[in-house]
N, C-alpha and C positions, 0 to 999 in steps of 0.2 A: 192505696185507696183510689187515687185518680185513675189508675188503670182499670180497676174494678167498675167504676162508674162509667168509664168510656166504653168498656166491654158491654155492659148492659144497654147503653144507648145505641150502640151499633147493632146489638142483637135485636132490639125492637124495630129500628128503622129498616135494617136489611131484611128482617122477616116479613115486614109489610110489603116491601118492594118485591121480593122474590115470590112470595105467595100470591100477590095480586097479579104479577105477570103470568104465573102458571094458571091461575083461575080464568083470567081473560083469554088465554090461549085455548083453554078447554071450552069456554063458552063459544069461541069462534070456530071450534071443531078442528084445531090444529092437530095433525097426526103426530104420534110419537115416532121419533127417528133418532139414531145415535147422534149425539152432540146437539140435539135440538133443545128447545126451551124447557122441556121437562127434565133433562139432564142438568141444564143450567140452573134450574130452580133449586136443585140440591147442592151441586158442587160449588157454584159461584157463592151461594149463601153461606156454605161451610167455610169457604176461604176468607170471606169477609169476617166472619166470627173468629177464626184462627188468628188472622192478622190483628184484629182488635185486642185479642187476649195476649198477644205477644208470645205465642206458643208455636214455634216453627215445628213442622211435621216432616219426618224422614221415613220413607218406605224402603225397607231392607229386604231383599230377596224377591224383587219384582219378577225376575226371570223364572221363578218357581210357578207363577200364575199361568196356566195353560192358555196359549194364544188362540184367538179366532173361535172361541166357544164360550158359552156362559158357564158359570160355576156357582156353588153356593159357598160364600165366605162364612166361616164360623169363628166368631170373635168372643174374647172375654168382655166383661161389661161391668164397669164400676163408676162410670161418670158419663154425663151428657157429651163430654168432649170426645168419647169413643166414636159417637155418631158423626160429629163434625170432622174429626181427623180422618176417618174412613172415607166419608163423602168427598173430602177435599183431594185425596190422593189415589184412590183405587181407579184403575183404568177402565175405559169403556162405559157402557151404560149399566148403572147399578141401581137397584131398588132395595129398600129396607123392609124387613118383616118385623113390625113394631107392635107394642101393646095398644089395645083399644083406647086406653085413656088419652093418647096423644091426639086422637081425632077431635077431642073437646077443646084443644087449644085454638083460640080464634084465628081465623084465616089459615094458619099453618096446617091445621088438621084437614080442613077441606082441600087445600092444595096438595097435601100429601096423597090423599086418595085420587085426586084428579091426575096426578102425575104417574100413578100406578104403584105406589108403595102400598103395602098390605098391612091391615090392622088385624091383630089377633085378640079375640076375646078369651083371655086366659081362664075365665071362670065358667065358660060354657063350652063343654067338649064338642058338641055338634057344630057350633058356629066356628070353633077353632079349626076343626077338620075342613070345613068349607073354605075358610080363609087360606089354608095351606094348599087346597086344590087350586084356588085362584093364583096363588104364588107359583105353583108348579106350571100353570098356563103362561104366566109372565116369563118364566125361565125358558120354557119351550119356544117362546117367541124371540129368543136370543139375548135376553137381558139377565145379568147376574143378580143374585140376591145376597144380602147380608142378614144373618141370623145371630141372635145372642142366646145360645143354648142354656145359659143359667137361668133365663126367664125373667130376671130382674137385676137391677144394679146391686153389686156386692157392697155391703156397708163396711167391710173391713179391708177391701182391696184384694183379698184372697179369692182364689178361683173356687166357685161354688160347684155343687154337683150339676150334671147336665140333664136336661129333659131330652127325651129321645125323639119327640115329634118333629123337630127341625130336621133331623137326619132322615126321617121318612120322606120329607120334602125332596131332599137331594136324590134319594133312591127313586121316588116317583118321577122325578124330572129326568133321571138318567144322566146326571152331571157330577163332576168330581166335587168333593168338599176340599176347600182350601182353608187350612187353619191359619188364623192371624192373631198375633198377640200384640195388644196395644199397651205400651208402657208409659207411665208417668201421669196418666189422666186422673187417677184417684188422688194423687198429690195435688193436682191443679185445682180440682173442684169435685170433692166427693159427694155422694148422694146426701142431700139435706144442707149442703154447704152453700155459702153465698159469696164470701170473699175469695178472689182468685189468688193462687200462688203460682204464677207462670213459670214454666220450664219447658224444655224441648220435649216433643213427643216422638217416640220411636215406634214404628209398626213393623214387626218381624213377621215374614211370610214363611210358613212351613211347606213341606212338600205336599202336593195335591194327593188326595186319597181317592182312588177311583171307586165308583159305585156299580160298575158293569157287573151283571151277574148276581147282584144282591137283591134280596126280597125285603119286604117290610118287617119280616121277622128278624132281620139283621140290624134293626135300628139301634139297639142298645150297644151292640158290639161296635158299630161305627161311631156312636157317641163316645164310648170308652176310648177308642183309638185316637179320636180327635182331641179329647181332653188330655191324653197322654202326650200328645205333640205339643199342645199349648203349655203344659207344665214344663216340657223340655225347653221350649222357647223362653219361657220366664227364667228358668234356671241359667240359661246362657246369658241373659241380660243381667241377672244378679251376680253372676261370676265375672262380669265385665267382658265377656267374649260373645259378641253377637255378629261376628264377621263371617262365620261359616254357614 
């Protein structure tokens, strides 16, 4: 219980500090650059929260991430800890494609938009496509994106079916999809949960999937291929073999 109370205290304080820093930078017209304050606003914030929760994060397969170019990371999603774990360890400048509801979070929502993260209105098709176009522009500017193709957090920890729109984003931006499987976050804090059950987090990186030569008609095929990779990564973790 003490760990849980400490976690929420750090979550609030760190959120205020990092969101305020990002918003002040935006008001002053600070430009986005690799390693700058907008990257710091997500990565340092996430590291604070991970440390407060006592949940170390290990990234396995980093060498599979294509160097010197942006990518679209496609991840499973069963806990808010997926976001913090990925933000804490993924290399380079990374922005999240997140649900519109997060914009309503005081300070954090405004800072998220100011830093270049993209909010998707899942219930308005036209606005969702506009948001994906903005995300594609961010990627073309040299920044990687994280998408959660399930569209929402899994309530069981099982991998849900994939939406194909996030894969249209990768095709439109002309960048590879990198499947990433985040292990143990559901056990730490499932959707609707309050009390923490700390344990180490493992992030497994799959082989990058190229999108060169694909059209938007290939979105579902790309989604199915990516989901198959994530299921394979999960099977490796479950079998105790995540070293290959």
